[in-house]
Structures are given as structure tokens and as C-alpha cells.
DRENKE-623399 format. One record per residue (C-alpha): x, z, y. Coordinates in steps of 0.25 Angstrom, whole numbers, plus 2048, in hexadecimal, padded with zeros to 3 digits. Each point is the difference from the previous one (the first is absolute). Layout:
N
xx=X, zz=Z, yy=Y
...
This chain:
294
xx=F12, zz=E8E, yy=C7D
xx=7FB, zz=7F6, yy=7F5
xx=7F2, zz=7FD, yy=7FC
xx=7F9, zz=7FC, yy=7F3
xx=807, zz=7F9, yy=7F5
xx=7F8, zz=7F3, yy=7FD
xx=804, zz=7F4, yy=7F8
xx=7FC, zz=7F3, yy=807
xx=802, zz=7F8, yy=7F2
xx=7F4, zz=7FD, yy=7F9
xx=804, zz=807, yy=7F4
xx=80C, zz=809, yy=805
xx=803, zz=80F, yy=7FE
xx=807, zz=806, yy=80B
xx=80B, zz=80C, yy=7FE
xx=806, zz=809, yy=80B
xx=80A, zz=80B, yy=7FF
xx=800, zz=809, yy=80C
xx=80A, zz=80C, yy=803
xx=7FF, zz=809, yy=80C
xx=807, zz=80C, yy=805
xx=7FA, zz=809, yy=80A
xx=80B, zz=80A, yy=806
xx=800, zz=80C, yy=808
xx=7F1, zz=804, yy=7FF
xx=800, zz=80E, yy=806
xx=7F5, zz=80B, yy=801
xx=801, zz=80E, yy=805
xx=7F7, zz=80C, yy=804
xx=803, zz=80F, yy=804
xx=7FD, zz=80B, yy=7F8
xx=800, zz=810, yy=7FF
xx=7FE, zz=800, yy=7F2
xx=80A, zz=804, yy=7F5
xx=801, zz=805, yy=7F2
xx=808, zz=80D, yy=7FD
xx=809, zz=802, yy=7F4
xx=7F4, zz=805, yy=7F8
xx=7F8, zz=7F3, yy=802
xx=7F6, zz=806, yy=80A
xx=7FD, zz=7FA, yy=80D
xx=807, zz=806, yy=80C
xx=800, zz=7FE, yy=80F
xx=80D, zz=7FB, yy=806
xx=805, zz=7FB, yy=80E
xx=7FA, zz=7F3, yy=804
xx=809, zz=7F4, yy=7FA
xx=7FE, zz=7F2, yy=7FD
xx=7FE, zz=7F9, yy=7F3
xx=807, zz=7F2, yy=800
xx=7FE, zz=7F5, yy=7F5
xx=807, zz=7F3, yy=7FF
xx=7FB, zz=7F5, yy=7F8
xx=805, zz=7F2, yy=7FB
xx=7F7, zz=7F7, yy=7F8
xx=804, zz=7F5, yy=7F8
xx=7F5, zz=7F6, yy=7FA
xx=801, zz=7F4, yy=7F6
xx=7F4, zz=7F7, yy=800
xx=7FE, zz=7F5, yy=7F6
xx=7F4, zz=7F8, yy=803
xx=7F9, zz=7F4, yy=7F9
xx=7F5, zz=7F7, yy=805
xx=7F8, zz=7F8, yy=7F6
xx=7F6, zz=7F5, yy=803
xx=7F2, zz=803, yy=7FD
xx=7F9, zz=7F4, yy=805
xx=802, zz=7F5, yy=80A
xx=7FD, zz=80A, yy=80B
xx=805, zz=80E, yy=7FC
xx=80D, zz=805, yy=7FA
xx=801, zz=80E, yy=7FB
xx=80C, zz=808, yy=804
xx=806, zz=80D, yy=7F9
xx=80B, zz=809, yy=804
xx=805, zz=80E, yy=7FB
xx=80A, zz=808, yy=808
xx=80B, zz=808, yy=7FA
xx=805, zz=80C, yy=809
xx=80B, zz=808, yy=802
xx=800, zz=80B, yy=80A
xx=80C, zz=809, yy=804
xx=7FB, zz=80C, yy=808
xx=80A, zz=80A, yy=807
xx=7FA, zz=80D, yy=805
xx=806, zz=80B, yy=809
xx=7FE, zz=80B, yy=809
xx=804, zz=801, yy=80F
xx=800, zz=80F, yy=802
xx=802, zz=807, yy=80E
xx=80D, zz=805, yy=802
xx=7FE, zz=80F, yy=800
xx=7F9, zz=7FF, yy=7F2
xx=807, zz=808, yy=7F5
xx=805, zz=7FB, yy=7F3
xx=7F4, zz=806, yy=7F9
xx=7F7, zz=7FA, yy=809
xx=805, zz=7F3, yy=7FE
xx=800, zz=801, yy=7F1
xx=7F2, zz=803, yy=802
xx=7FD, zz=7F3, yy=808
xx=807, zz=7F8, yy=7F7
xx=7F8, zz=805, yy=7F3
xx=7F4, zz=7FC, yy=808
xx=805, zz=7F2, yy=803
xx=804, zz=7FE, yy=7F1
xx=7F2, zz=804, yy=7FC
xx=7F9, zz=7F6, yy=809
xx=809, zz=7F4, yy=801
xx=80D, zz=802, yy=7F7
xx=80C, zz=7F7, yy=801
xx=7FD, zz=7F5, yy=7F5
xx=800, zz=7F2, yy=7FB
xx=7F3, zz=7FB, yy=7FB
xx=7FD, zz=7F3, yy=7F9
xx=7F4, zz=7F9, yy=7FB
xx=7F5, zz=7F5, yy=7FF
xx=7F6, zz=7FE, yy=80C
xx=7F2, zz=7FB, yy=801
xx=7FE, zz=7F2, yy=7FA
xx=7FD, zz=7F6, yy=80B
xx=7F6, zz=7F5, yy=7FE
xx=7FB, zz=7F5, yy=80A
xx=7F7, zz=7F4, yy=7FF
xx=806, zz=7F6, yy=80A
xx=7FA, zz=7F3, yy=805
xx=80A, zz=7F3, yy=7FD
xx=7F9, zz=7F9, yy=80B
xx=807, zz=802, yy=80E
xx=7F3, zz=800, yy=807
xx=7FB, zz=80D, yy=7F9
xx=807, zz=80B, yy=807
xx=7FA, zz=80C, yy=7F7
xx=806, zz=807, yy=7F4
xx=7F9, zz=80B, yy=7F8
xx=807, zz=80A, yy=7F8
xx=801, zz=80D, yy=7F9
xx=80B, zz=80A, yy=7FC
xx=7FE, zz=806, yy=7F2
xx=804, zz=80F, yy=7FC
xx=80D, zz=7FE, yy=7F8
xx=809, zz=809, yy=808
xx=802, zz=80F, yy=7FE
xx=7F7, zz=80A, yy=807
xx=802, zz=80E, yy=803
xx=7F8, zz=80D, yy=800
xx=7FB, zz=806, yy=80D
xx=80E, zz=804, yy=807
xx=7F8, zz=808, yy=80B
xx=7F9, zz=809, yy=7F6
xx=80D, zz=802, yy=7F7
xx=808, zz=803, yy=80D
xx=7F6, zz=80B, yy=805
xx=802, zz=807, yy=7F2
xx=810, zz=7FE, yy=802
xx=800, zz=7F7, yy=7F3
xx=809, zz=7F3, yy=7FF
xx=7F9, zz=7F4, yy=805
xx=803, zz=7F2, yy=804
xx=7FB, zz=7F7, yy=80C
xx=805, zz=7F3, yy=7FC
xx=7F8, zz=7F8, yy=7F8
xx=803, zz=7F2, yy=7FA
xx=7F0, zz=7FC, yy=800
xx=7F3, zz=803, yy=806
xx=7F9, zz=802, yy=7F2
xx=7F5, zz=7F8, yy=805
xx=7FB, zz=7F1, yy=802
xx=803, zz=7FC, yy=80E
xx=7F9, zz=7F4, yy=806
xx=808, zz=7F8, yy=809
xx=7FE, zz=7F4, yy=809
xx=80A, zz=7F6, yy=808
xx=7FE, zz=7F6, yy=80B
xx=80B, zz=7F6, yy=801
xx=801, zz=7F6, yy=80C
xx=80B, zz=7F7, yy=805
xx=807, zz=7F3, yy=804
xx=80D, zz=7FA, yy=7FD
xx=807, zz=809, yy=80B
xx=7F9, zz=80D, yy=7FF
xx=7F8, zz=808, yy=7F6
xx=7F6, zz=80D, yy=802
xx=7F9, zz=808, yy=7F5
xx=7F8, zz=80D, yy=7FE
xx=800, zz=809, yy=7F3
xx=7F5, zz=80B, yy=7FF
xx=801, zz=80A, yy=7F4
xx=7F3, zz=808, yy=7FF
xx=800, zz=80C, yy=7F6
xx=7F2, zz=805, yy=7FE
xx=801, zz=80A, yy=7F5
xx=809, zz=80C, yy=7FB
xx=808, zz=7FF, yy=7F3
xx=7FE, zz=80A, yy=7F4
xx=80A, zz=80A, yy=807
xx=7F7, zz=800, yy=80D
xx=808, zz=7F7, yy=809
xx=7FB, zz=7F5, yy=809
xx=80B, zz=7F6, yy=804
xx=800, zz=7FE, yy=810
xx=7FB, zz=7F2, yy=805
xx=80A, zz=7F7, yy=805
xx=801, zz=7F4, yy=80A
xx=80B, zz=7F7, yy=802
xx=801, zz=7F6, yy=80B
xx=80B, zz=7F4, yy=801
xx=804, zz=7F5, yy=809
xx=80D, zz=7F8, yy=801
xx=806, zz=7F3, yy=805
xx=807, zz=7F7, yy=7F6
xx=809, zz=7F4, yy=802
xx=80A, zz=7F8, yy=7F9
xx=80F, zz=805, yy=802
xx=808, zz=7F7, yy=7F8
xx=7FE, zz=7F7, yy=7F4
xx=7F9, zz=808, yy=7F6
xx=7FF, zz=80C, yy=809
xx=7F5, zz=806, yy=808
xx=7FF, zz=80C, yy=808
xx=7F5, zz=80A, yy=804
xx=7FF, zz=80B, yy=80A
xx=7F3, zz=808, yy=803
xx=7F9, zz=80D, yy=800
xx=7F8, zz=809, yy=7F7
xx=7F6, zz=80B, yy=803
xx=7FD, zz=80A, yy=7F5
xx=7F4, zz=80A, yy=800
xx=7FE, zz=80A, yy=7F5
xx=7F5, zz=80A, yy=800
xx=7FF, zz=80D, yy=7FA
xx=800, zz=802, yy=7F1
xx=7F8, zz=80C, yy=7F9
xx=802, zz=80B, yy=7F6
xx=7F3, zz=805, yy=7FB
xx=7F9, zz=800, yy=80D
xx=80D, zz=804, yy=808
xx=807, zz=7F7, yy=809
xx=80E, zz=7FC, yy=7FB
xx=809, zz=803, yy=80C
xx=80B, zz=7F8, yy=7FA
xx=7F9, zz=7F4, yy=803
xx=7FB, zz=7F8, yy=80C
xx=808, zz=7F8, yy=80A
xx=801, zz=7F4, yy=809
xx=80D, zz=7F8, yy=801
xx=805, zz=7F3, yy=808
xx=80B, zz=7F9, yy=7F8
xx=809, zz=7F4, yy=804
xx=801, zz=7F6, yy=7F3
xx=80B, zz=7F5, yy=7FF
xx=803, zz=7F8, yy=7F5
xx=808, zz=7F3, yy=7FA
xx=7FB, zz=7F7, yy=7F6
xx=808, zz=7F6, yy=7F8
xx=7FB, zz=7F5, yy=7F7
xx=80A, zz=7FC, yy=7F5
xx=7FF, zz=7F7, yy=7F4
xx=800, zz=80E, yy=7F7
xx=7F5, zz=806, yy=808
xx=7FC, zz=806, yy=80D
xx=807, zz=80C, yy=806
xx=7FA, zz=809, yy=80B
xx=808, zz=80B, yy=807
xx=7F8, zz=80A, yy=809
xx=803, zz=80C, yy=80A
xx=7F7, zz=809, yy=806
xx=802, zz=80B, yy=80B
xx=7F7, zz=80A, yy=805
xx=7FD, zz=7FF, yy=80E
xx=7F6, zz=80B, yy=803
xx=7F8, zz=80A, yy=7F7
xx=7F6, zz=80A, yy=802
xx=7FB, zz=80A, yy=7F5
xx=7F2, zz=806, yy=800
xx=804, zz=80E, yy=7FC
xx=80C, zz=806, yy=805
xx=800, zz=80C, yy=7F7
xx=802, zz=7F7, yy=7F3
xx=80B, zz=7F8, yy=7FA
xx=7FC, zz=7F2, yy=803
xx=80D, zz=7F8, yy=800
xx=806, zz=7F9, yy=80C
xx=804, zz=7F3, yy=7FB
xx=80E, zz=7FA, yy=7FF
xx=805, zz=7F2, yy=7FF
xx=7FD, zz=7F8, yy=7F3
xx=807, zz=7F4, yy=7FA
xx=7FA, zz=7F6, yy=7F7
xx=803, zz=7F4, yy=7F8
xx=7F8, zz=7F7, yy=7F7
xx=802, zz=7F5, yy=7F6
xx=7F6, zz=7F6, yy=7FB
xx=804, zz=7F5, yy=7F7
């Protein structure tokens, strides 16, 4: 895992391009709701909704020296999300019942591919190693959706995936380390709802890792992340598709060359707990990452 992008040169502008792939995220819940051939709600034998998601992210970043003490960092994520949804019906269900189950799944989270720009990230970072604090915001550049729960109750098509929060979200980060280890904590704290009635969940990330030279121009790192997400909110109603805690193992290799710096990373989830079992909060899968900064 990487921290901020800060140029140490007096007038230097720093760039970084990061590519990440989150694979095999899984969500599921049980239901007895279906939609009949006339488009009306129906009751069916209990079955399982299953949703598998792969998330791909491209993040260009730029850091500009503001003064002797501070650099301003900007990043804009570009995302592609592949979602596959299907049913796991009971063995004794009829074909008509399974068709009703599938129509219900297709209404709530149909199979599809989604692409979009996320929220613009901004950080003010110290250029002095003795100052461990960074302050930031995300700005609402990503697409948002109408309340999916209100639409779902009316059997209308809706979408849970959003590329942005629709609000300005303040963030703070604390970074501390030595030559052979690093630790940091990042807090995002949304405090109001967007024009569609959605308030994003608060998030806290903690990270610690050892790092040491491996060979000439190569450095390895190995550590752990703890991720905690609270509940989001739709018009005063808890978003049951949010809220979890997870412990993740992080490993990385960094290579410094004359052309620039490359970082290769792998994260593997070790444990996860969702706060609302009836929702579709996803179990994390492994993530691969590579970044380059000239």
C-alpha cells in the first residue's frame, strides 16, 4: 500500500499512475420474493441471490508544490465494474418459480458492466518528514443514483452501484515510519446527504508494514490493513448494503530504475465481518496493484 505522492524537489511536480484489480468480490442473501410473468410481486420458495463483482481502477495522480512546507495532491479514479448476478434455487422449485426468482434478481442487481469516473481526490500534504498529518477532501465528480430501496419497493428498475458520493467528504491521514517500517491511518467522515438523499458511510483504514531492501534497486514490504466501514443512509433509512470490518494482508515489491519507480502490490483478505447479514455487503476478494511514477 502506498502513501501520498509528494515531490521532495524544490520546484518539482510529481506524477503517478496506479492500476488496481479487485477480483472475486461476493455478496448474497436469501429471499422469498419473486416477480411473476405479469410483473407483479409474488412469493416463491426461499432461494439465494448471488452477486459476483470484479472492480478495475485506473488512478492518475499529480502532486504540485504549494510552498516550502506543503504539496497539493490531486487524483481522479476511472472505474470499471463487472457484475454477475444469479440465483441458487431449491432443488424442488418449479421452472415458473425459478423464472420468477430470476426476474426479481434482474430487477435488483442485473448482470452488467459499469464504467465511470469516481470522486476527485484532493490532499494537502507536508513536504517535511517531521509533520505526519495530511488533510484532504473528495469532491463530487462521480455519478450517483436515485434511492434504490424506494424504487425497489415499487418494483421499479434501480441501481445500487454508485461511482461517487454526491457530497464533499473531508479526510485526514496520519503517517509515521522509519527506514524499515511504516504505519498510517486514514479517516473519511461524510457529514451530510446528497441531492438524492444518500449519506455515504464513514470509513477508517489502518496500515502497518515492515520494509527492507531485497536486492539492488528492489525493496519488499509486508504488513496488514484493518478496514472499518460504518453504515450509509438513504433518506433516513440505513443502507443495509454497507458496513463491514476486515483484516487484510498486504505485500509489495518496489523497484527504482532510471525510468522511474514501479510498485507491485497484492492484498489478501484474512477475515471479514459484515454488520448487516440481510444485506449484500460484499466479501472482499484478492486485489492486485501496480503503479508507476517517473
